[in-house]
N, C-alpha and C positions, 0 to 999 in steps of 0.2 A: 678339647683338644684334638681328639680322634677325628674333628672336621677341619682342623688346619693340618691335619699328616695326610688326609686324605687328598687336600688341595695341593700339596706341596707335593705327594706321590703321583699327582695328574699333571700338575706343571712339568716334571721331570720327563715324564713320560712324552709330553709333547713338544720339550726341546728335543729330546734323543730324535726319537721321529722325525722333528725336520732337519736336523742339521743331517742324519743318514738320508734322509732323500733327498739334500741337497750335495751331498758327495755323490750319489749314485746320480743325479741328473748334469752334474758338472765333471765326472771322471771316466773319460771317454775307456779308461783301460780297465775300471773297475767294472764298468756295464756290458764290455764284452766278456770279460769275466764270469758276470753273474749270466747272461745269458748263455753262453756254454756251458757252463756247470747243470743249465734249468735244461737244456736239451739232452744234454748225460743222461740226467735223469729219466725223461721222457723216454728215452732209446731201453734204458733199462727195463721201465716200466712195462713196455710195449714186451722186449722180449720174455718177461715174467709172466706177461698175462696170458701168452701162448701156453697151451698144452699138444704133448706128445700125442699121435694116436693110438699109442697100446694104453696109456694113461686114460684118455675119452672111453677108450670101449669097456677098459676096466669098472670104469666108474658109472657109465651105462649099464652095465652089468649088475652091480652090485647095488646101485640104487633104483635096480629096474625103469629106471628113465629114459627112456628113447632122447628125450631132447636135449640129453647132453651131447650126443653124437649130431643132432641135429644143430645145435650150436657149435659145434667145432667143426662141420664142415662147413658151416654159412662164414665163420670167421677165416678157413683156409680160404673161401672165394675172395673174401676182401681183403686177403692179404697179397693175392696176384691183381687186384684190381679188378674184379668181374662182377 
């Protein structure tokens, strides 16, 4: 009995995935909305990833790890494209 339930669940999952894939592939508006949302998430993630200079200095002092400052400076240079 469990075997049949597993097969049914797998079949429903495949059917749902196929339907969603078809909708995304054929609906330009939906595809554009997904792409915009993904870009917004990436921008937000990039903003969160950066720390301020004060936080970097305090973290380096607390952990006695100068690598924190080196990483901060590297990220600043990358941010301006050098």
